[in-house]
Every structure is written in C-alpha cells, then in structure tokens.
C-alpha positions as CSV (number, residue, x, y, z in Angstrom):
1,X,0.0,0.0,0.0
2,X,1.3,3.5,-0.9
3,X,0.3,6.3,1.5
4,X,0.2,9.7,-0.4
5,X,2.6,12.3,0.8
6,X,1.3,15.5,2.4
7,X,2.8,18.7,3.9
8,X,4.2,16.6,6.8
9,X,6.7,15.1,4.4
10,X,8.4,18.5,4.2
11,X,9.8,17.7,7.7
12,X,12.0,15.0,6.0
13,X,14.0,17.7,4.1
14,X,14.0,20.2,6.9
15,X,15.2,17.8,9.6
16,X,17.7,16.2,7.2
17,X,19.7,19.4,7.0
18,X,19.6,20.0,10.8
19,X,22.8,19.5,12.8
20,X,22.3,16.7,15.3
21,X,22.9,17.5,18.9
22,X,26.0,15.3,19.5
23,X,26.0,13.2,16.3
24,X,29.0,11.6,14.7
25,X,29.4,9.6,11.5
26,X,29.4,6.2,13.1
27,X,26.2,6.1,15.1
28,X,26.9,2.7,16.5
29,X,30.1,3.8,18.2
30,X,29.0,7.2,19.5
31,X,26.9,6.1,22.4
32,X,27.3,4.1,25.6
33,X,24.6,1.6,26.6
34,X,22.5,1.5,29.7
35,X,22.7,-1.6,31.9
36,X,19.9,-1.2,34.4
37,X,16.6,0.3,33.0
38,X,13.1,0.6,34.4
39,X,10.3,2.6,32.8
40,X,7.2,3.3,34.9
41,X,4.0,4.7,33.5
42,X,2.7,7.6,35.6
43,X,-0.1,8.9,33.3
44,X,-2.2,7.1,30.8
45,X,-5.8,6.4,29.9
46,X,-6.2,3.1,31.9
47,X,-5.7,2.8,35.6
48,X,-6.9,0.7,38.6
49,X,-6.6,0.6,42.4
50,X,-5.8,4.0,43.9
51,X,-4.1,5.3,40.7
52,X,-5.8,7.8,38.4
53,X,-6.2,7.5,34.7
54,X,-6.6,10.4,32.2
55,X,-6.2,11.2,28.5
56,X,-2.5,12.0,28.9
57,X,0.9,10.5,29.2
58,X,3.9,10.5,31.5
59,X,6.6,8.0,32.2
60,X,9.5,7.9,34.7
61,X,12.7,6.6,33.1
62,X,15.4,5.2,35.4
63,X,18.7,4.2,33.7
64,X,21.8,3.3,35.7
65,X,20.8,5.6,38.6
66,X,19.8,8.6,36.4
67,X,16.2,9.7,36.2
68,X,14.3,11.3,33.3
69,X,10.6,12.3,33.3
70,X,9.1,11.8,29.8
71,X,6.0,14.1,29.5
72,X,4.0,15.3,32.4
73,X,0.3,14.3,32.0
74,X,-2.9,16.2,31.3
75,X,-4.2,17.3,34.7
76,X,-2.1,19.2,37.3
77,X,-2.1,16.6,40.0
78,X,-2.2,13.3,38.1
79,X,1.6,12.5,38.0
80,X,2.1,13.7,41.6
81,X,-0.8,11.5,42.8
82,X,0.2,8.4,40.9
83,X,3.8,8.7,41.8
84,X,2.8,8.8,45.5
85,X,0.5,5.8,45.1
86,X,3.1,3.8,43.2
87,X,6.0,4.8,45.5
88,X,7.9,6.5,42.6
89,X,10.5,9.0,43.7
90,X,10.3,12.1,41.5
91,X,13.1,13.9,43.4
92,X,15.7,11.9,41.4
93,X,14.7,13.5,38.1
94,X,17.3,15.8,36.6
95,X,16.0,16.0,33.0
96,X,12.5,16.5,31.7
97,X,11.7,15.5,28.1
98,X,8.6,16.9,26.4
99,X,7.5,15.0,23.3
100,X,5.4,17.9,21.9
101,X,3.5,21.0,23.1
102,X,0.0,19.5,23.5
103,X,-1.6,20.1,26.9
104,X,-2.2,16.4,27.7
105,X,1.6,16.0,27.9
106,X,2.6,19.3,29.5
107,X,0.0,20.6,32.0
108,X,1.7,18.7,34.9
109,X,5.1,20.3,34.4
110,X,4.7,23.4,36.7
111,X,2.7,21.6,39.4
112,X,5.4,18.9,39.6
113,X,8.0,21.5,40.1
114,X,5.9,23.2,42.8
115,X,5.2,19.9,44.5
116,X,8.9,19.0,44.6
117,X,10.0,22.4,45.8
118,X,13.4,22.4,47.4
119,X,13.6,18.6,46.8
120,X,13.6,19.1,43.0
121,X,16.7,18.0,41.1
122,X,15.3,19.0,37.7
123,X,17.8,21.1,35.8
124,X,16.9,20.8,32.1
125,X,13.9,20.7,29.9
126,X,14.4,19.1,26.4
127,X,12.2,20.0,23.5
128,X,12.5,19.7,19.7
129,X,12.6,22.6,17.3
130,X,9.0,23.8,16.7
131,X,7.8,23.3,20.2
132,X,7.3,27.0,20.9
133,X,5.8,28.0,17.5
134,X,2.4,29.8,17.6
135,X,-0.7,27.8,16.9
136,X,-4.3,28.7,16.2
137,X,-7.7,26.9,16.4
138,X,-10.2,28.3,13.8
139,X,-13.2,27.4,15.9
140,X,-11.9,29.8,18.6
141,X,-11.0,33.5,18.3
142,X,-8.9,33.9,15.2
143,X,-6.1,35.5,17.2
144,X,-6.1,33.4,20.4
145,X,-2.9,31.5,21.0
146,X,-3.4,27.8,21.2
147,X,0.1,26.9,22.3
148,X,0.1,27.3,26.1
149,X,3.8,26.5,26.3
150,X,4.8,29.8,24.8
151,X,3.6,31.5,28.0
152,X,4.9,28.8,30.3
153,X,8.4,29.0,29.0
154,X,9.2,32.0,31.1
155,X,7.9,30.2,34.2
156,X,10.3,27.3,33.5
157,X,13.2,29.6,33.1
158,X,12.2,31.6,36.2
159,X,12.3,28.4,38.1
160,X,16.0,28.0,37.1
161,X,15.5,25.4,34.4
162,X,17.5,25.4,31.2
163,X,15.2,25.0,28.3
164,X,17.1,23.2,25.5
165,X,15.7,23.2,21.9
166,X,17.1,20.3,19.9
167,X,17.5,20.2,16.1
168,X,18.4,16.5,16.0
169,X,19.3,13.4,18.1
170,X,21.1,14.1,21.3
171,X,22.4,11.9,24.1
172,X,21.1,13.7,27.2
173,X,22.4,11.1,29.7
174,X,24.5,8.0,29.3
175,X,22.7,5.8,26.9
176,X,19.5,8.0,27.0
177,X,18.7,9.8,23.7
178,X,16.1,12.1,22.5
179,X,15.3,12.0,18.8
180,X,14.7,15.7,18.0
181,X,12.4,16.4,15.0
182,X,11.7,13.2,13.1
183,X,12.0,12.9,9.3
184,X,8.8,11.7,7.7
185,X,9.4,9.6,4.6
186,X,6.1,7.9,5.3
187,X,3.0,10.1,5.4
188,X,1.7,8.9,8.8
189,X,-0.8,11.7,9.4
190,X,-1.3,11.1,13.1
191,X,-2.2,14.6,14.3
192,X,-5.4,16.6,14.9
193,X,-6.3,18.6,11.8
194,X,-8.3,21.3,13.7
195,X,-5.2,23.0,14.9
196,X,-3.2,25.4,12.6
197,X,0.4,26.3,12.3
198,X,1.8,29.0,10.0
199,X,3.9,27.8,7.0
200,X,5.2,30.4,4.5
201,X,2.6,32.9,5.6
202,X,-0.3,30.5,5.5
203,X,-2.1,28.8,8.4
204,X,-2.1,25.0,7.6
205,X,-2.9,21.9,9.6
206,X,-0.5,21.6,12.5
207,X,1.6,18.6,11.7
208,X,3.4,18.9,15.0
209,X,6.9,19.3,13.6
210,X,8.5,19.1,17.1
211,X,7.1,15.6,17.8
212,X,10.0,13.6,19.2
213,X,10.6,10.4,21.1
214,X,13.1,9.1,23.6
215,X,15.2,5.9,23.4
216,X,17.4,4.1,25.9
217,X,20.2,2.3,24.1
218,X,20.9,-1.1,25.7
219,X,22.8,-4.3,24.6
220,X,19.5,-5.9,23.8
221,X,18.4,-2.9,21.7
222,X,16.4,0.2,21.9
223,X,13.7,0.9,24.5
224,X,11.6,3.6,22.7
225,X,9.0,5.9,24.2
226,X,6.6,8.0,22.1
227,X,4.3,10.7,23.4
228,X,1.6,10.6,20.8
229,X,3.6,9.5,17.8
230,X,2.5,12.5,15.7
231,X,5.5,12.0,13.5
232,X,4.4,8.3,12.9
233,X,5.6,5.3,14.8
234,X,7.2,3.8,11.6
235,X,9.0,7.1,10.9
236,X,10.1,7.3,14.5
237,X,11.6,3.8,14.7
238,X,13.3,4.2,11.3
239,X,14.8,7.5,12.5
240,X,16.0,5.9,15.8
241,X,17.7,3.0,14.0
242,X,19.3,5.2,11.3
243,X,20.3,8.3,13.2
244,X,21.1,6.9,16.7
245,X,22.0,3.2,16.5
246,X,20.9,0.4,14.2
247,X,20.2,-2.0,17.2
248,X,16.9,-3.9,17.2
249,X,13.8,-2.5,18.8
250,X,13.7,-4.2,22.2
251,X,10.6,-2.4,23.5
252,X,8.1,0.1,22.2
253,X,5.8,2.1,24.6
254,X,3.8,5.3,25.0
255,X,1.2,6.7,22.6
256,X,1.1,5.6,19.0
257,X,-2.0,7.7,18.0
258,X,-3.8,4.9,16.3
259,X,-7.1,5.0,18.2
260,X,-9.0,6.4,15.2
261,X,-6.9,4.8,12.5
262,X,-8.7,3.0,9.6
263,X,-8.3,-0.7,9.1
264,X,-6.0,0.1,6.1
265,X,-3.7,2.3,8.2
266,X,-3.6,-0.3,11.0
267,X,-2.8,-3.0,8.5
268,X,0.0,-0.9,6.9
269,X,1.4,0.1,10.3
270,X,1.4,-3.5,11.6
271,X,3.2,-4.8,8.5
272,X,5.9,-2.1,8.7
273,X,6.4,-2.8,12.5
274,X,6.6,-6.5,11.8
275,X,9.3,-5.8,9.2
276,X,11.2,-3.6,11.7
277,X,10.8,-6.1,14.5
278,X,9.4,-5.2,18.0
279,X,10.1,-7.6,20.8
280,X,7.9,-6.0,23.5
281,X,4.9,-3.6,23.2
282,X,3.5,-1.6,26.1
283,X,1.5,1.1,24.3
284,X,-1.2,3.2,25.9
285,X,-2.7,6.6,25.8
286,X,-3.8,7.5,22.3
287,X,-2.9,4.1,20.9
288,X,-6.3,2.7,21.5
289,X,-7.3,-0.7,23.0
290,X,-8.5,-2.4,19.7
291,X,-5.4,-1.2,17.8
292,X,-3.1,-2.5,20.6
293,X,-4.7,-6.0,20.3
294,X,-4.4,-5.9,16.5
295,X,-0.8,-5.0,16.8
296,X,-0.2,-7.9,19.3
297,X,-1.7,-10.4,16.8
298,X,0.0,-8.9,13.8
299,X,3.4,-8.7,15.4
300,X,3.2,-12.3,16.7
301,X,3.5,-11.1,20.3
302,X,1.8,-12.6,23.4
303,X,-0.2,-11.5,26.5
304,X,3.2,-11.4,28.2
305,X,5.0,-9.3,25.6
306,X,2.2,-6.9,24.4
307,X,-0.1,-5.2,26.9
308,X,-1.8,-1.9,27.4
309,X,0.5,0.6,29.0
310,X,-1.7,1.3,32.0
311,X,-0.7,3.5,35.0
312,X,1.7,1.6,37.1
313,X,2.9,-0.7,34.2
314,X,6.6,-1.1,34.1
315,X,9.2,-2.3,31.6
316,X,12.3,-3.7,33.3
317,X,15.4,-4.5,31.2
318,X,16.2,-8.2,31.6
319,X,12.8,-9.0,32.9
320,X,10.3,-7.6,30.5
321,X,6.8,-6.1,31.1
322,X,5.3,-5.9,34.5
323,X,1.7,-5.4,33.6
324,X,-1.0,-4.2,36.0
325,X,-4.0,-6.3,36.9
326,X,-6.4,-4.3,34.7
327,X,-4.0,-4.4,31.7
328,X,-3.7,-8.2,32.0
C-alpha cells in the first residue's frame, strides 16, 4: 500500500539538514549503553486501584541511577498523585523531556516543580525545534494563541531550568537519547487537523513538527518511548535506528495515536512494524485498545510481551513487562 505524501513530508527535508545535537558519523560507536533500566507509566488512559487514569501520558525513566521524566500528563495533580500511590520518587529527576507541546503532555510540568519544591533536582527541559511555534484553532478566536507552552516557557526559566531546543538526536544522559524532530518519509498523518500552524505565511494543519521520542540504548536494543507518535511510529523507529543506533527495537511504549486509525492504516502500520521487529509492546494513551490488540496479533506477540501501558505498568530490562491487573 502506498500512502500519499502531504505537507508533513516537508519535515524530512527540513530535519535532514539539521545539525544533530551530539552526532558523529558512526552512530553505532558514538553512544554508551544503559545496563539497568526501568520505565514506569505515571499517566495514561487506563488505571486501577488508587491510581488515576486520564487522557494523557507521563513516564519515569530510570537508567543506571539517572532519572528522566518523559512528558507530564494532562491534569495538574495526576503525575504527583500516581507517583505517591506507586512509590515512585520524583526527586531523582534531573531532566524533563517533552515530546510535543499538547496540553495532555505538558500541563503537569509546573505543578510537579511546585510539589517537589526544594527537593527538586530537575535542571533541564528538552524539547525539539518547533515546540514554541504559535498555533491557532479556527473554531476559537482567530487571534487566540493555542500553544500554552509559549507563555509557560518564562515560568520554567524563572524556576531556574535550562530550556534546550534540539534540532536533531542528542544523548542527554549515558545511553539515553532524544530524537529531536523526526524525518517523515512515510506520510503517517497522526495529528489533529483542527489546529493550525503557519507555513510560509499560510495557516495550515499543524503537523506537530516538534514531535519527538526518547530511546534508551541497551545491549538488547532500543527501549523507545513515544508521546503521541504524531510523526508516525514507523517514521520514529526508522529514525531511531538510522540516526542513533541500528540496534533492534527491544521495547516500544507510549502513545502511537492509532485510536482512530482506519483498518487500512492499522494494517500498513502492523506490516511495517513486523518488518522492523518489535520484541515488547507496552503502548497506551492514544494508541487505543483495539489497535493494541491488533498489533499484538500482527506482530506475533503474546499476552506477556504486548499489553496496554496502564498507569503503574513497568518495563524492566532483563525481565520484560510488569503489567497491572487491569491491563492483563
């Protein structure tokens, strides 16, 4: 099946000419690997027990003693509450990675900083180029700014955080990489069309140019997190393997934005992911329940290697997925 190209494919050219953060020619030799890795889901759509679910995403990444928070959830208190319920220590976090500007991934940032107070160790916020670009929603006032992170940037800097805008892949901690903007050779149009961004003086559908992911490089392969996958999960994994390290995809988790995908799109995505090879799948948020089960079948995975990434779910290197009761 051939998917027609759209304006999002422009990102392929724009990103290709960017200068990667710390890139060198031999991407298999330029990075160390993480030995001890645990990823814990703190915000997602499915939850049970005393944890709280929401339309949002956040994950705590622990790699060889270092801590990164990937996205911060939709509601102000969700990540804080779930971290307390799960016994997850947020005070170890030094770096915050935001996959894109949407409110269901960023609203929790300032409340988390406030809750940690003097116990906060967060020093840096990592975003990809395009994160702070103005947006509009035609159904609202024609001049109302739809990107709340433009205003919040000053609050982050006032709190003493360094806001780093990345043009390409960058190793932010030993073995922990962010992708930066992702080239889009495949037109995976996984973004809401009602939001607008200005291109060459014209307001067009916001293709979320800053959509980025995070990968932990291990001996077993990549452990990849997506926020919403607005750049497309196939584009993302292709970029991870070509620009960071051509190791296999050991685990894939986060939001793949397939909840409203057509059967044709789901079939195409499944075929491509099967070609790439995914050993563990712990997708949640905007992935959708039915698409997750279709992917499990199409990728020849099992109930132990492919589950919904519910709040409290973990991926532990060397062990695999620790699913919650509701996800199982």
